[in-house]
N, C-alpha and C positions, 0 to 999 in steps of 0.2 A: 630651144624653147618650144613648147607644144603649139600646134596650130588649132587646137580645139579645147574649149573650156565649157563649164556650166554657166558661167556669167562673165561678161566683160563690162568693166566700169570705165567710163571716159571721164578722166579728171582725178587727180591725186591730191586734192585739197583736203580740208578737214572733213567734208561730207563724203568725198569719194573714198578716203582711207577708212572712215568709220563703216561705210557700207561694205567695203572689202572685208573688214574684220567680222562684221555680223554674218555675212554670207559664208565666210570660211568656217565660222563656228557652227553653221548649219550643215557642214559637210560638203559644200560645193567647191569645185575647182574654179578659182577666180583669177582673172587677169585684169590689171589696172593699166590703162594707157594714158600717158600725159605728155604733152609737147614740151614741158619744162624739164630741167635737168634733175629735179629732185621733188619729193613730196612736200606739199605746203609751200611751194615756191611762188605762187601767184597771189591771188587776193588774200589767201589765208595769212601769208607772211606779213601783210600790212594791217591786219586786223588789230583793233585796240583790245580785243579778246576780253571784253567785259562780260561777266557772268551775272545776269540779273533775271528777275522773274516778272517784271511789269511790262505787259503788252496790252493792246487795246481789245484783244479778243480773249475769251476764256480758254479756248484751245491753245493759243499762244502761251498763256500763263501756265497752263497745265504741262505743256511740253517742256518749257523752261525749268519748271520746278522739278520734274523728273530728271532732266539733264543735270541739274545742279547736284543731285545725289551722286551722279557718276563722277563729277569732278572732285567731289570730296573724298572719293575712294579710288583715285586715279590708278595707283599702282595695282591695287587688287582687281580693278576692272580690266586692266591690260594683261594680268597674269605675268607681270614683269618681275624679274629677279631683283634682289636687293642691291645689286651693283649697277643696274642699268640707269643711265642718266635720263631723267624724265622732266618734262615741263611741270611747273609747280602751280597749283591753285593757291592764290593768296586771298584769303577772306578779308573783306573790308565793307563798310556800310555804303549804301547808295542813297542819294537824296533826290527827290523829285519835288520841286517847289510847288506850293499851292498857289495857283494864280487865278482861281476862279473858273478854270476850264473844267467843264463837266466830264471831260475825258478822264481826268484823274479819279473822279468818283466812280466811274465805270470800272477802271482798273482795280480800285479797292474792293468793289463788289465781287470781282472775280477772285481776289485774294481771300475774301471772307468765305466764299463758296468752296475754295480749295484748301482752306486752313493754312494759308501761307502767311507768316507773321509780318507785321508792319506796325509802325507807330507814328501817330501824328505829332509833329513838333510845332509849337507856336514860334513866333519871331524871336522871342527872348531865348528860348531853348536852342534855336538855331544859332543865334549869336554866341551863346555860351559854349556850344560844342565846336563851332567852327568860326572863331573870331576873325579870321582873315576875310570873311565874306562881307561885301557891301550889299545890303539888302534893298537898295534903291531899285525901283521899277524903271526899266528902260524900254520895255516893249511898246509897240512891235519892234523886232530887231531891224536894224538899219546897217547899211554899209558905211565904212569910214568916210567915203567921199560925200555922203549925205550931209548937208549943212546942219541937220538936227541930230547927227550921231553923237551919242554921249549925253544928250539932254534927258533929264528925268521926265518920265511920263506921268508921275503922280503917285505919291505914297511909297510904301515899301512892300516887299513880299510879306504875306501874312504868316508864313511858316513853310513847312515842307513835310513830306512823308518820308520817314526813314525806313528803309528796307534792310534789316540786319543780315539777312541771308543772301549776301551778294559777294562779289569779288572780281578777280580777273586772273587770267592765265599769263604767266610771266614770259612765255616763249611760244607763241602760237604755231610757228613753223615746226618747232620740236614736237609739239603735241601731235601734229599730223604724222611726223616721222615715227613717233612712239606707236601710233596705230598701224602704220605700215609694218613695222617690225613685228608687232603682235600678230598681224595677219600672215606675214611671211612664216612665222613659226608654225602656222597651221597649214602651210602649203601654198599660200597665195603668191602670184608672180606680179612683179611691177616692171613695166617697160617704159622708160623715159626717153625723151627726145623724139617721140613719134607723133605724127599728126594723123588724126582720123579724117579721111576724105569721103567715106561712104559707109552707109549702113546696109549690110547684106540682108536679103530677104529670101524666104523659102516657104512655100505653102501658105502664103498670105500673112506671114509674121516675120519678126526680126530673126536673123540667122547669124549675126556676127558683124564684124567691121572690116573695112578695107583701109589700109594705111597709105600714106603718100608715096611710099616706095613700091606700091603694088601688092604688098603682102595682104593676104586674106586670112582672117582668123575667125573661126566659127564658134558660135554660142547661141543657145536658144533664148538667153536673157541678155539684154544690153541696157545699161543704166547711164543716163545722161547726168553727170555731175560736173559739167565742164565750166562752171562759173560763167565768166563774161562771154564765153563761146557757146553758151547753152542754146541760144536762139539759132545759131548756125547749125548746131548738131540736130536740133529739132527739125529744122528745114531739110536736112539730109535724110531724115527718117520719114518725111512727109507727115509730121505729127502736129502741124500747126492748124489744120483745118477745123478741129472741134474745140479749140482752146478759147475760152472767154477772156483770158488774160494773156498779155504778151510779157516777155522778158527782154530787157535791153541792158547794154553795158553803160554804166554811168561812172564818169571820172570823179573821184573823191580825194580829198587831201586830209591828212592828219598832221597837225603841228606838233613838233617836239620843242618844249619850252623849259627854261631852267626852273629849279626848285623855288617854291614860295619862301619868302623871308618869314621866319618865325613859326613855320608850321612843319612838323616832322611826322604827321600822321598819314594815314592812307584813307582815301575817300573817292567816291564816284559821284558825279552830279550831272543830271540831264536837265538842262535849264532852257525851257522854251522862251522865257522872257528875253534872253539874249541870243537865242538861236544856236546854242552850242552845247555839246556834252564834253566832259573832261574827266580824266582820272589821273591819280598820282602813280608814279613808278616807285619801285623799292628805294631808288636813290633820292626820291622826293621830286624829281622832274615831272613835268606834266605832258600828257597827250591830250590834244584838243581837236575834236572833230565837229563837223557841222550837222545841224538838224533840219536842213532844207527849208529855212524860212522863206517867205514869199519874196524877200528882197534879193535872194541869191539865185542867179540863173543856174538851171541844171545843165550840165555839160554831158549830153548823150554822145556816145562814141559809136559810129557805124562800123568801124574796122578795129577790132581789139588788138590788131598788130601795129596800128599806126595811131599814136596819141602822145601828148606831151607829158613827160614824166617830171619835169622841173616844177618847183613851186611857182604859183601864180598869185594874182591879186586875191584869190580866195584864201590863201594862207594868211595874208594881212588882215582880211576881214575877220577870220576866226580868232586870230591872236588878239586883235584889238577888242573884240567883243568879250573874250575871256577876261581881258584886263579891266573891263567895267565891273565885273563881279569880284575880281581879285585884284584890288589896287596895288598890292605889293608884288605883283607879277612883273618880272623883268622880261621885256620883249627885245630879243637880240636884233641887231641890224641885218645879220645874215639869216635868211630863212632856213630852217632845218625841219625835216620831217619826211613824210613819204606821200607819194601819190600812187593810187592804184585804181583798178576798175572794179566796181561792184556789179554783180548780176542782180538786177532789180526787177521785180514784177510790178504791174500797174498799181497794185495796192500795198506794196512793200511787205506782203505776206508770202511765204514760200509756196512753191508747188511741189508737193510730194505725191506722185500720182502715176497711174498707168497712162496709156496714150491711145490714139487711134490705130497705132500699129501694134498688134499683139506681140508681147515679149519685149517691147521697148518701154522703159520706165523713166520717169523724170524726177530729179531732185534738183530743182532749178529755182531761180529767183531768191537765192539764199544769202547773198552777200550783204554785209552791213549789219545784220542783226541775227544771223544764225550760227555764228561761230560757237556760241554757248550751247547750241543744240546739236552740234556735230555728232558726238557719240550716240545720243539717243536717236538722232535722225538716221543713223546707220541701222539701228535696230528696227526703226519704223519701216525703212525701205525693205529690209529682209522680211518683215511680217507681211508687207504688201505683196511681195513677190511670192511668198508661200501661199497667201490667200488666192492669188490667181492660179498658181500651180495646182491648187486643190480643186479647181473647177469652178470657183466662185467668180462673179463679175463685180468688181469694185464699183463700177458706175451704177449698177442696179442695187447692189447690196453692199454698202461700204464696209470695208475692213475696220475693225476696232483694235487699237493697240492696248495691250495690258500694261499699265503703269505699275510695274512690280515693286518699285522702290518707294514711290510716294502714295500708291493706292489708287484704285479706280481704273477706268478705261477711257480711251480717247477715240472719238469718231473721226476717222481720217478724211471724211468728206470735207472737213474744214480746210483742207489743203488741196482740194480738187482743182484741176485746170478748168473745170466747168462752173466753178462757184461764181456767185455774184461778188463783185469786189467788196472786200471787207471795209466797213466803215470804221476808220480808226485815225491814227495820227497822221497818216500820209507822209511819213518821213521814216528816218532810220529807227525810231522807236518801235515801229511795226504795229 
């Protein structure tokens, strides 16, 4: 394997593999390094892989809308042959309850501006379409040990917003491997089971990486897509000094629960009233995740190599809260699901940016709500790298991404490390 490349990407999750593909398409010789044994093996593998367009910022909505167009044409986007096994995009509606939160109206104003379809449903329409839902208001969310858990807080949900252009990817790890294979067809190399321990420098800029075994590999471009290790890699690069936002590893759990009695459809629901999101599987089973309500302590992890992978009391809290909205839900005695680490920024909005070290780029703070944007995030990072290579300074004159599939352009300053924190959901909704 060569010791010199045009670009090195640290991390082979959905963002890293997408960046490798985009840079390979631009003619660069690319190496991807990952400590895991395969692509998509870390946070990506535990993603609920929900594809939605509703975010608290217009930039977030625009990026997700562009990304959705890629998932719809996944085989064509990859250039994959008819016999290659691919992850599948499964369209299904997403529901966002109307709970009087002004944040919902802001989201809808973004959709209006971007011509992204949605429809308001009143309570009766919601009941008719999804009769398994109990529309009782329970908020604010509580934990099962709270003596008021499960007590109605007054009235019912008044309705919901239906987002018809939504869905999920049925195998997130396979999606990352699909992009790995597409990048490899263009000459990209992947090196697994290797740990980056240093960022090489030359002439005041990034010059490659050093691995734990002492190997040095040179490249004028290094991209940090290391997921929950991103802060550690930024520190190695000396890239923390001018960041207004930090990224940290956050332990999260997703419950796997049995199919609902009497419901055979597919749906996604992000329900702040109970503090959970959930979606159905092709089998009818449910994946249930948390939305970081105030009652749930956030479990920050200082060492991404040392943390508890078994289900905890958080599993119980999420499962029981889902049961409030879904009375027919069976909650097993034995907890089942996954625990993983998210790479989370202070405002739950990703950082796609340059850094204080020339040639060192960041695609960080992406876990929890950026799987859906993986493919377009790769194109974003390639555009940003091209912008800098052309002599521009993204900090002074921000790069704009052409949204070739959905129309318009996107000012990438929205994802700057120097931005003011985005005022939004403050949780996985972003």
